[in-house]
C-alpha atoms as one frame of an Amber mdcrd trajectory, in Angstrom:
protein
 -16.629  22.495 101.456 -19.244  25.177 100.954 -18.876  27.474  97.960 -19.626
  31.153  98.549 -20.270  33.746  95.868 -20.147  37.389  96.913 -21.568  39.859
  94.395 -20.002  43.225  95.101 -21.366  46.654  94.302 -17.729  47.798  94.191
 -14.357  46.097  94.588 -13.262  46.176  98.256 -11.100  49.131  99.309 -10.444
  48.645 103.037  -8.113  51.649 103.143 -10.726  53.915 101.530 -13.971  53.143
 103.314 -15.520  51.418 106.294 -17.654  49.426 103.843 -14.485  48.004 102.311
 -13.135  47.045 105.727 -16.423  45.398 106.698 -16.554  43.445 103.436 -13.040
  42.112 103.999 -14.054  40.989 107.506 -16.936  39.006 106.021 -14.822  37.441
 103.279 -12.181  36.402 105.809 -14.852  35.002 108.133 -16.057  32.735 105.323
 -12.504  31.705 104.477 -11.792  30.888 108.131 -14.486  28.198 107.892 -12.556
  26.586 105.059 -15.177  27.679 102.539 -14.305  28.452  98.928 -14.983  32.142
  98.265 -15.285  33.994  94.972 -15.900  37.741  94.692 -17.647  38.953  91.536
 -18.521  42.511  90.590 -19.732  44.499  87.576 -17.851  47.578  88.846 -14.721
  49.006  87.290 -11.504  48.093  89.059  -9.833  50.891  91.023  -6.365  51.946
  92.100  -7.028  51.363  95.801  -8.779  47.979  95.557  -7.309  45.167  97.630
  -5.683  42.087  96.086  -8.158  39.404  97.148  -5.857  36.595  96.032  -3.716
  37.343  99.107  -6.608  35.910 101.155  -7.183  32.957  98.849 -10.261  34.559
  97.274 -10.835  34.260  93.542 -12.416  37.051  91.492 -14.702  37.340  88.507
 -15.828  40.323  86.433 -19.545  40.069  85.653 -21.881  42.139  83.487 -25.170
  43.814  84.293 -28.269  42.846  82.296 -26.480  40.020  80.544 -27.278  36.312
  80.392 -23.544  35.526  80.544 -24.041  35.630  84.333 -26.482  32.721  84.058
 -23.847  30.446  82.524 -21.252  31.640  85.008 -23.335  31.068  88.144 -24.524
  27.626  86.981 -20.899  26.644  86.440 -19.758  27.956  89.839 -22.891  26.545
  91.557 -22.583  28.305  94.934 -24.108  27.092  98.196 -24.255  30.664  99.556
 -24.657  33.926  97.656 -24.116  37.251  99.398 -25.228  40.495  97.765 -23.359
  43.695  98.594 -26.213  46.200  99.047 -29.759  45.906  97.763 -28.910  47.067
  94.235 -26.959  43.866  93.608 -29.851  41.739  94.889 -32.146  43.579  92.462
 -29.806  42.934  89.558 -28.816  39.343  90.218 -31.226  37.927  92.832 -33.769
  36.680  90.305 -31.032  34.955  88.351 -29.864  33.168  91.517 -33.482  32.125
  92.227 -33.748  30.682  88.730 -30.396  28.933  88.351 -29.325  28.230  91.970
 -32.659  28.001  93.836 -31.191  26.113  96.794 -28.422  28.644  97.464 -28.760
  30.567 100.724 -29.231  34.262  99.873 -27.603  36.803 102.196 -27.999  40.557
 101.786 -25.242  42.688 103.305 -27.004  46.045 103.591 -23.818  47.873 104.764
 -26.177  50.515 106.104 -29.793  51.233 105.273 -29.677  53.243 102.059 -33.274
  54.368 102.549 -32.430  55.852 105.965 -29.332  57.628 104.694 -31.207  59.006
 101.667 -34.210  60.161 103.731 -31.971  62.033 106.150 -30.058  63.576 103.263
 -33.261  64.837 101.636 -34.485  66.302 104.933 -31.117  68.003 105.457 -31.162
  69.530 101.973 -34.682  70.817 102.643 -33.521  72.377 105.924 -35.977  70.496
 108.122 -35.974  67.798 110.770 -36.022  64.180 109.628 -39.166  62.181 110.478
 -40.082  58.538 109.927 -42.529  59.741 107.259 -39.451  60.536 105.131 -38.623
  56.826 105.065 -41.578  55.877 102.877 -39.731  56.473  99.618 -39.194  54.490
  96.434 -35.696  53.616  97.674 -37.232  52.173 100.846 -39.671  50.078  98.827
 -36.810  48.672  96.782 -34.528  48.061  99.759 -37.145  46.458 101.995 -38.243
  44.267  99.074 -34.647  43.057  98.696 -34.495  42.287 102.428 -37.727  40.301
 102.204 -36.517  38.351  99.172 -33.307  37.367 100.999 -32.937  34.590 103.547
 -30.743  36.641 105.899 -29.990  40.360 105.887 -26.947  41.618 107.765 -27.745
  44.843 109.615 -24.804  46.792 110.987 -26.632  48.898 113.584 -28.980  47.898
 116.382 -30.814  51.191 115.679 -31.525  49.995 112.127 -32.705  46.587 113.373
 -35.237  48.403 115.570 -36.285  50.642 112.676 -36.882  47.658 110.386 -38.949
  45.957 113.093 -41.001  48.993 114.122 -41.465  50.986 110.893 -41.430  48.285
 108.225 -42.577  45.271 110.291 -39.750  43.068 109.015 -39.662  39.682 110.729
 -36.710  39.491 113.129 -35.943  35.981 111.801 -34.789  37.569 108.523 -32.327
  39.946 110.219 -28.925  39.464 111.828 -27.158  42.234 113.724 -23.517  42.352
 112.639 -21.459  45.444 113.526 -17.800  45.830 112.579 -15.617  42.895 113.565
 -12.541  43.921 115.581  -9.814  41.416 116.440  -9.293  42.376 120.072  -6.045
  40.381 120.234  -4.415  42.840 117.809  -5.418  46.044 119.603  -2.438  48.225
 120.513  -1.816  48.111 124.260  -0.409  51.612 124.182  -0.509  54.415 121.649
   1.041  57.868 121.558   0.540  59.753 124.788  -1.433  62.950 125.287   1.749
  65.046 125.179   3.080  63.290 122.053  -0.025  64.044 120.003  -1.037  67.266
 118.306  -3.668  68.714 116.003  -7.136  67.539 114.988  -8.071  65.178 112.177
 -10.949  63.685 110.252 -11.029  61.006 107.568 -13.530  59.667 105.064 -14.024
  58.897 101.391 -14.865  62.203  99.669 -17.285  60.411  97.330 -19.535  59.606
 100.301 -22.045  62.470 100.620 -22.170  62.550 104.466 -18.368  62.848 104.583
 -18.293  65.732 102.113 -21.042  67.527 104.019 -19.030  67.058 107.228 -16.035
  68.782 105.600 -18.255  71.718 104.645 -19.666  71.832 108.183 -16.126  71.835
 109.577 -15.583  75.079 107.698 -18.088  76.627 110.117 -16.732  74.858 113.206
 -13.005  75.229 112.627 -12.786  79.038 113.059 -14.360  78.633 116.527 -11.722
  76.058 117.473  -8.888  77.995 115.902  -9.904  81.102 117.848  -9.215  79.241
 121.092  -6.230  77.236 119.765  -4.465  79.505 117.233  -1.603  77.048 116.600
  -3.772  73.987 116.005  -4.306  72.403 112.607  -7.105  70.287 111.162  -5.856
  67.477 108.914  -8.545  66.174 106.543  -7.839  62.776 105.004  -9.847  60.775
 102.503  -9.663  58.980  99.185 -10.717  60.562  95.898 -10.663  64.259  96.906
 -12.314  66.300  94.110 -11.022  69.741  93.030 -13.750  71.411  95.121 -12.206
  69.757  98.188  -8.559  70.508  97.460  -9.590  74.125  96.818 -10.484  74.372
 100.530  -6.876  73.746 101.586  -5.769  76.802 103.585  -2.395  76.692 105.407
  -2.985  80.156 106.887  -5.974  78.933 108.878  -4.634  75.412 109.472  -7.493
  73.855 107.453  -5.477  71.271 105.520  -6.803  68.860 102.880  -4.384  65.922
 103.083  -6.201  63.505 100.766  -5.346  59.802 100.646  -3.859  58.314 103.825
  -1.649  55.301 103.229  -2.188  54.199 106.840  -5.408  55.443 108.446  -4.439
  54.089 111.857  -1.119  55.947 111.838  -2.640  59.356 111.084  -5.390  58.666
 113.632  -2.824  57.924 116.334  -0.843  61.090 115.635  -3.891  63.325 116.208
  -5.090  64.417 119.623  -8.794  64.519 118.691 -10.863  63.117 115.804 -13.681
  65.366 114.547 -16.712  63.888 112.785 -19.618  66.373 112.568 -21.995  64.186
 110.561 -25.384  65.768 109.875 -26.925  62.841 108.024 -26.088  59.233 107.245
 -26.776  55.727 108.473 -25.021  52.611 109.725 -22.042  52.856 112.040 -18.943
  54.881 111.317 -15.603  53.251 110.583 -13.617  56.373 111.385 -15.054  56.477
 114.898 -14.221  52.813 115.425 -10.674  53.471 114.196 -10.478  56.309 116.714
 -11.403  53.903 119.535  -8.830  51.366 118.316  -6.050  53.979 118.260  -7.260
  55.468 121.573  -8.037  58.830 119.977 -10.985  60.705 121.557 -13.653  61.792
 119.087 -16.243  64.532 118.884 -19.271  63.711 116.770 -23.032  64.143 116.516
 -25.832  61.834 117.707 -26.112  60.610 114.104 -22.374  59.899 114.085 -22.570
  57.790 117.231 -25.884  56.143 116.375 -25.916  52.393 116.814 -22.377  52.355
 118.209 -22.645  52.637 121.986 -26.247  52.116 123.169 -26.340  53.679 126.674
 -22.600  53.483 127.311 -20.527  56.696 127.656 -19.148  58.006 124.376 -15.316
  58.095 124.066 -15.249  61.868 123.663 -18.264  64.105 123.205 -21.595  64.247
 121.364 -22.743  67.674 120.163 -25.488  69.175 118.007 -24.420  72.820 117.494
 -21.257  74.400 116.112 -20.536  76.122 119.445 -20.965  72.931 121.459 -18.828
  71.040 118.994 -15.978  73.548 119.108 -16.000  73.856 122.894 -16.029  70.079
 123.401 -13.174  69.626 120.908 -11.068  72.276 122.652 -11.777  70.807 126.110
 -10.603  67.339 125.011  -7.571  68.865 123.351  -6.516  70.745 126.489  -7.490
  68.360 129.290  -5.412  65.221 129.753  -7.949  63.929 132.294 -10.821  64.165
 129.795  -8.590  62.699 127.094  -7.699  59.663 129.248 -11.287  59.076 130.330
 -12.412  59.110 126.676  -9.742  56.525 125.841 -11.054  54.225 128.580 -14.635
  54.550 127.325 -13.499  53.578 123.827 -11.732  50.446 125.062 -14.847  49.413
 126.995 -17.015  49.770 123.873 -14.635  47.688 121.773 -14.661  44.877 124.325
 -18.437  44.918 124.766 -19.774  45.320 121.214 -17.083  44.658 118.582 -15.381
  41.405 119.554 -14.639  39.658 116.255 -14.433  36.155 117.733 -17.881  36.412
 119.311 -19.547  38.168 116.339 -18.047  35.815 113.774 -19.159  32.742 115.731
 -22.712  34.114 115.902 -22.766  34.876 112.163 -21.577  31.429 111.091 -24.049
  29.791 113.488 -26.896  31.841 111.963 -25.876  30.883 108.419 -25.672  27.191
 109.289 -28.989  27.210 111.158 -30.901  28.864 108.305 -29.183  26.650 105.717
 -30.304  23.527 107.577 -33.934  24.678 107.701 -34.048  26.650 104.453 -37.371
  25.294 103.189 -39.294  26.038 106.397 -37.468  29.357 106.786 -38.681  30.440
 103.347 -42.185  29.118 103.887 -42.461  31.300 106.992 -41.616  34.348 104.860
 -44.692  34.457 102.618 -44.193  38.111 101.690 -40.735  37.309 100.385 -42.080
  34.422  98.332 -44.806  36.661  96.960 -42.219  39.231  95.893 -40.405  36.547
  93.934 -43.542  35.655  91.969 -43.157  36.272  88.245 -45.751  39.077  88.188
 -43.547  41.060  90.608 -40.254  40.576  88.738 -39.995  43.954  87.054 -36.208
  43.898  87.442 -35.966  40.592  85.578 -38.034  41.772  82.640 -36.233  45.106
  82.503 -32.861  43.317  82.442 -34.000  41.009  79.663 -35.357  43.956  77.661
 -32.037  45.844  78.031 -30.069  42.786  76.979 -32.253  42.268  73.900 -31.987
  45.974  73.045 -28.183  45.889  73.341 -28.013  43.009  70.889
């Protein structure tokens, strides 16, 4: 039985974020193979974190910049180590190399942090994003972590192409893994067009693209409300700060609802999901949830990026406030457009998000690389070079911090 150690940036919150849902899919995929799985994290525990013991997964609190991890990981002695985002590979990767050198190292990027950050910086500067924006310190750190890992899980085919074309990352180091949807559990029917009402959006308020989308909706909503004076916009999300709750305005129907106990339920009750994302990366959990609950969505090209290739979007894609409002109103009023969008969503789920197919491909990739780990690493000379002691700034910084703390 293989032993898997997952080092989490945060404790999984599947009801708070798409990242939490994706992490749980990975943990359950490992468990379905009969593998022993332990989840360790240096993060503080939270009120919305899932109870991993329900899935037979043990947990361990670990410390940053502390040699206590060395004793712990030698005792656990994992066959596979998966890092949740590049920051965890930076912190603990060198320790795994030293104490568990034969463990397969997987990096779950979630989405490319360097892409999200570059787009955010361009947005704040009020200019168009270009690939030149990608050559940042964050990119150097993230790409280095990818090169030091044996396999990196990339959630978007757009990001796979970017890594190949812009950063010349060897395709052998990458594995495309979008969200895993169990197609056997999809609802056959959901609330009908006439049973639904109002608009909705959902997303963790701590995630910068989500907060920006709420602010952007303040510009879009009056244009929708002008055409649909009785409509409401319900805004859900975990951890709403005071600046968000202050936007709640019953007179205009702009309602900050906060935490949703059941994201699928509130998605099904709405007629249209709005997601005007102006920057970000990866693929969007809220838009996948909309497809699952057969709720048409209106988003931006960034929102839909990596989710549908050349297939029709289950709703509308817009780049201006006027386009966005008009498309949202049209979907809200037209049952024919609504039904067509539902059909497009079901087609996308079947074609790109089939859990059984994606999980089989992932496990096959892990087994194949594990069986040829020495030759796989030899073919990645840049990664080996980055592990050389003269390049281990993170290791020496961690050891200096630990000595200083003593």
